[in-house]
N, C-alpha and C positions, 0 to 999 in steps of 0.2 A: 521466390519459388527458384528450384532449381532447373535448370535446361535440363531438357532430356532429348534422347536419340531413340531412333527406332529401332530394338533389339530383333524382332522378326516378328511372324505370324505362327500361331501354336500351330503344330502340327497332329499333336495327338499327346496321351498322357501316356509314360512307359508303366507297362503291367509290372515290371519289378520293382521299382522302387516308387512310383505314384509322382515323379516329377514331369512337369511340361517341359516339350521337345520343341524346340524351334530351332530354325536354319538361320543362321546368325546373318542378318544384315550389317552388322557393325561390331566392335569388338566388344569383349565384355571381360569383367573383372569378377573372380570368383569372390563372394559375398558382398558384391555391387546389389543395392535395391532395385526391383525391377516393379515397374507401374504399369496400371492400365491407362486408356485415352483419357481419364478424367485426373489422372496424377495419383492414384491412391495406391498404395503400395500392396502387391499381390503376392510378392516373396522375393527371394534372392537368388542371385545367379549361384548353381551348385558345382557345375561342371561345364567345362569347354572341352568339345571331342570331335574326333573327325579328322578328315585331311585339312590342312592348314589353307588351302586354297579355297575349302567350301565347308566350314565348320559348322557345329550343331553345338544349341547350348542348352543345358539343362538347367530349369529352373523350380526350385525347392519351394512348392505355393504356401502360403500361409492362409488359404481359404477353406471353406467346410466343403465349398463345392466346385472343384479347379475345373471339371468338365464344362462349365459354361465359358472358359476362356477359349476352348478348342476353336480355331479359325479366326480368332483375333488379334490383333496386333498388341505387343507388348513393348514398353520403354526401358531404358537405363536414365538412371539419374547422372548426372555429372556436375560436381561441384565447380562452382565459379570461382573466379580467381580469388575472390576475397574467403574463399571457404575451406580452400585448401591449407591442410594441417601440415606444418612446417616442424620436423624433430631436431 
């Protein structure tokens, strides 16, 4: 299992894009998988925006009913040492 770090709590869903909006508690990389507390993938990091000292993260949800995640913490998967791909 890949280690996870808490990304933040879902504040709301963007009315324009439908993305989940979180206040970042850790760094995020665009395209990185985002999971719930049970380590199920719920989407991917779509954008990081706002001030560098206090950024927000937009997550493109892969769920049918993403509104169920509002108020819940989400996590980012981080590859372990053996999983890092070298080119």
